[in-house]
C-alpha positions in Angstrom: 49.1 -12.3 23.7 48.6 -9.3 26.2 51.3 -8.0 28.4 49.7 -8.1 32.1 49.6 -4.3 33.3 50.5 -3.4 37.0 48.0 -4.8 39.8 47.1 -7.8 37.3 47.2 -11.8 38.7 49.0 -14.0 37.0 50.2 -17.9 37.7 53.7 -19.1 37.7 54.0 -22.3 36.0 57.1 -24.2 36.4 58.3 -27.2 34.1 61.3 -29.8 34.1 63.5 -30.3 31.0 61.0 -33.5 29.7 58.1 -31.0 29.4 56.2 -31.9 32.9 54.7 -29.5 34.9 56.7 -29.2 38.1 55.0 -26.4 40.4 52.3 -23.9 39.7 51.9 -20.7 41.9 48.5 -19.4 41.1 48.1 -15.9 42.0 51.1 -13.4 41.5 50.4 -9.8 41.2 52.6 -8.2 38.6 54.0 -4.9 39.7 56.0 -4.2 36.8 56.5 -5.5 33.2 59.2 -4.1 30.1 60.4 -6.0 27.4 62.4 -8.1 28.7 61.6 -8.4 32.5 58.7 -8.9 35.2 58.9 -8.4 38.8 55.6 -9.6 40.9 54.6 -10.2 44.2 52.9 -12.8 45.9 51.9 -13.6 49.8 50.3 -16.6 51.3 49.4 -18.0 47.2 48.3 -21.5 46.4 51.3 -23.2 45.1 50.5 -26.8 43.7 52.9 -29.7 43.0 53.2 -31.6 39.9 51.8 -34.8 42.6 48.6 -32.5 43.1 49.8 -31.5 46.9 49.2 -28.3 47.4 50.5 -25.7 50.1 50.5 -22.2 50.7 53.4 -19.4 50.8 54.0 -18.1 54.1 54.9 -14.8 53.8 55.3 -11.9 50.5 57.9 -12.6 47.6 59.2 -10.4 45.1 60.0 -12.4 42.3 62.0 -11.5 39.7 62.2 -13.0 36.0 64.0 -11.9 32.8 63.8 -13.1 29.2 67.8 -13.1 28.6 68.6 -14.4 32.3 69.0 -18.2 32.9 68.0 -17.9 36.7 64.6 -16.2 38.7 64.7 -15.0 42.2 62.6 -15.1 44.6 63.1 -12.5 47.9 60.9 -13.8 50.6 60.4 -10.4 52.7 60.6 -12.6 56.7 60.9 -10.5 59.6 64.7 -11.4 60.2 65.6 -9.7 57.0 64.8 -10.8 53.4 66.1 -14.2 51.9 66.4 -15.3 48.5 65.7 -18.0 46.3 67.4 -18.5 42.9 65.9 -21.0 40.6 68.6 -21.9 37.9 66.1 -21.9 34.4 65.3 -20.3 31.4 64.3 -17.3 30.7 60.5 -16.8 31.1 57.8 -17.1 27.9 54.5 -15.8 28.9 51.1 -17.2 27.0 47.7 -16.7 27.8 48.0 -19.0 30.8 50.9 -18.3 33.0 54.1 -17.7 33.4 56.5 -20.0 32.0 60.0 -21.5 32.7 61.7 -24.9 32.6 63.5 -25.2 36.1 67.2 -27.1 35.7 66.7 -28.3 39.6 70.1 -25.9 40.7 69.3 -23.6 43.4 71.1 -20.6 45.3 69.8 -20.0 48.7 71.5 -17.0 50.2 70.1 -16.2 53.9 69.6 -12.9 55.8 73.1 -12.9 57.2 74.2 -13.0 53.5 75.5 -16.7 53.5 74.8 -18.7 50.3 74.4 -22.1 49.3 74.3 -23.9 46.0 71.5 -27.0 46.3 70.3 -29.5 44.7 73.4 -30.5 43.0 72.6 -34.1 42.8 69.4 -33.6 41.6 70.7 -31.6 38.7 73.4 -34.9 38.1 70.5 -36.9 38.0 68.7 -35.3 35.9 71.5 -34.4 33.5 71.9 -38.1 33.0 68.0 -38.7 32.8 67.0 -36.0 30.4 70.4 -36.0 28.3 71.2 -32.0 29.6 73.7 -30.9 26.1 76.9 -29.3 26.7 75.6 -26.4 25.5 72.8 -25.9 28.6 75.4 -27.4 31.1 77.7 -24.4 30.1 75.0 -21.8 30.3 74.0 -22.9 33.5 77.3 -22.7 34.8 77.8 -18.7 33.0 74.4 -18.4 34.8 75.3 -19.0 38.2 78.4 -17.3 38.1 76.5 -14.0 37.0 74.3 -14.9 39.7 77.0 -15.0 42.2 78.0 -11.8 41.0 74.9 -10.5 41.5 74.5 -11.4 45.1 77.8 -10.2 46.1 77.4 -6.7 44.4 73.9 -6.4 45.5 72.7 -5.8 42.4 69.1 -5.8 41.2 67.0 -7.8 43.5 69.5 -8.1 46.3 69.5 -4.4 46.9 67.6 -3.0 49.6 66.4 -0.8 47.7 65.0 -3.1 45.3 62.8 -4.2 48.5 61.5 -0.8 49.2 60.7 0.1 46.2 58.5 -2.4 45.0 57.1 -4.4 48.1 55.5 -0.5 48.8 54.3 -0.5 45.1 52.9 -4.2 46.1 51.5 -2.6 49.6 50.1 0.5 47.3 48.7 -1.8 44.4 46.9 -3.7 47.1 45.3 -1.0 48.7 44.1 0.4 45.3 42.0 -2.9 44.3 
C-alpha cells in the first residue's frame, strides 16, 4: 500500500468490534502523513451509515489519526469556535480501500467553551457484554481516555489553536492549488 501524499483524498471507515462496517466518510483530503500519524480535512463530505442512510458533514473538520493511540480526534471548525469529537478507537490501519479503525463507542466531546462530556457510556457497556470485550481492551480504553483528557486539558496537538491554524491554512492552500 502506497502511503497517500498531501492533497490526495482517502475514505475513512469505522468498524465495530464484531467486524461490521459502522460508518464511512467518502472524501478526506490528506494534509500530512508521517510514520505514525495522518492529518486530514474534510468539508461537506458524504457520510454513509451501516444501514445505508447518508448525510453530509456541516462544516470543515480536521481529523487526526495515530498508529499508537487508541483514539482519533475530529476538530469541527465552527463559527463560535472549534468543537471536538474524540472517538475511543483502535489505532488506524491503511489499505488500498480506506483508513480503517474499530470504534469502541465511547466518545469525548469538547465544546467551544472547553466543557468536556464523556458520551455513550451505556452503549459501550452494552457492546462490552454483547461482544465480550477483553479486560485488556477495557483497560486500554480507560487509559486512553485519561491520555485524551490530559491532551485536552493541556491543549496538546489537535487541541491547540496553532494546530488548527496551521492545518486549516494548509487545507485551503491545497484546495486552491487543485
